[in-house]
N, C-alpha and C positions, 0 to 999 in steps of 0.2 A: 130156284130157277127163275128163268125168265117169265114162265108160264104164271107165276104166282104174284108179279108185279102189274097185271093189268095194263100194259103199255100199248099204245097205237101200234098198230101192225107195222106202219112206217117207221116208228121210233125204234121198234124191235129189230126191223130188217137193218137200220143203220148201226145198231150196236152190234149185232152178229155179224154183218159184213166187215165192220172195222176190227172186230176181233179175229175173223177169218184172215184178212189182209195182214195183220200181225203175225198171226200163227205161220202163215204162207212165207214169211220172211225167215223163218228159223232153219237154219240149215240142218239140223239133225234131223233125220227122218223117223228115228224113234220118237223123239221128243215132240214132233210135229204131230205125229198120228196119235200119240197119248192125249195131247192137248185137244185134238178134233173129237177123238172118242169122249173126252169129258164134256166138250161143249154140246155134243148131241146125245150123250147118255139119257137126260130127261126125256127128249123127244123119241127116242127108242122105246124107252120104258112107257111113255104113254100110249104109243102104238102098240107095243106087246100087250098091255093091259086090255086095249080095245078089242084086239083081234083073238085074246085068249078064249078059248072053247069055255073053259069051267067059269069064266067070268062074264061072259057074253050075255047069259041069261039073266044074272042078277043085275047087270046093268040096265038092260031093258026092261025090268021089273019096274024101276023108276026112273020115269021120263025125265026128270030135272038131271039126275046123274048121269043118264046117257047123252043128254043135250051137251051137258058139260064135257064129258069125256071126247065126244065127237069134236066140239070146238077145240079142245085142247090138243087133240090128234091133228086137227085141221093147222092149227098153228105150229106144230112139231114139223109137219111136212113143209110148210112153208120156210121154217127156219133150215131145215135140210137143203131145200132147193136153193136158198140163197147161200149156203156153204158151199154147195156144188158151183154155183154161179160165181162166186168170187174166188174159188179156188182156180178156176180157168183163168181168172184174170191175174192172179198171183203167178201162175205157170208161166205166163207170158213175159213177166217182167223179175221172176225171181227163181229160187232154188227148187219150187215145186216140181216134181217129177210124177210120171205116169203112175208109179207104184203107190204113192199117196192117194191118187184118186181112185185106183183100183182098189186100195185096202178099204175107203170108204165105200165104194161101190160093192165090196164083197159083203159088208154090213148092211147097208141101205136095201139091196135088192131082195134078199130072202124076206125081210119085213115088209116091203111094198108088195110083194107077190103075194102074201098070206093076205093082206089087206084089200089088194085088187081082186082077190077070189072070195071074199066075204060079203056078207049080206049088207054090210056098213056101206058099200059103194052107192047105195039107192040115194044116199044123202048128197045133194048137188055140191054143197060145199066143201064136203070131204073129198069127192070126186075130182072137183076143180083143183084143191091143193095137192092131190096126188099126182095128178096129171101135170101140175106146174113143175112140182119136184122131179118127176120122170123126165120131164123134157129139160129141165137143167141138167140132170145128170146126163141125159143122152148128149147135150151140147158140150159139157166140159169133158166127157170121156171119149167121145167119137168112136173110133175104130174098135176101143177096148168093150165098148158096150156090145159088139157082135156076139160074145160068149154067151149072153142071155137073151139074144135076139128072138129065137123062137118062141120063149116063154112070154116075153114082152108082146110079141104079136099076137099070141094066144090070148092073153089077158085083156088086151085093147079091143080086139075083135068081139070076144065075149061080152065085155062090158058095154061096148057099143050097141050090139043086139039087146041086150037087157034093158040099157037105159040111154034110148035114142034121143032122149030130151037133154043128156048131159053132152053138149057140142065139144067139151074139152078132150074127148076122146079121139075126135077127128083131127083137132089142133096138134095134139100128141104125136098122132100118126104122121101128120105133115113134118114135124119137128124131126121125128125118128127117120122118115125118109130123105130129109135134107142133111141132116148131122151124122146120121148112122152109115151114110153111103150105101144104102140097100142094093144089092145086085138081085138080077131077076131070079138067082138060085133060092132066096129066101122067100120070094113071092109067088112060088109055083108049088 
């Protein structure tokens, strides 16, 4: 995968965005979703490894391994955010429909929710990457994001209280407000 190539983040973003734009042009919903799943499978795997309860203690025993796992997870989140961002671009110019974004969101949110509720969010870089990916998912999915809105608001507010030095939670809340079209019903 890309994480083994030690590419600069900007180069990796260019590669992922180009691949995503190409995948976005594929008219077959099933093929498009399978290719997106393959593109992001290593990112999901890295995150699952980091948030796995059985693995957490062994990772933390070795600071070098833990640091590497957190860095890989942050890059994986960055990659996911890039895919969401470029799927939104593809949807305005090609055959991408809401079902593709919803399918991706259906896999992305449960993993991100576990991460947001984990002790790993104390890491500023990981928090920033998670918030960036979440912001891009919100922007690309808009109203479809409302199905997980209560959980998102809970995670953001809890993490803001715990890690007030991580301003990314405030920025993500602003994106959620702007793109999620939050009504007063959700804020009361």
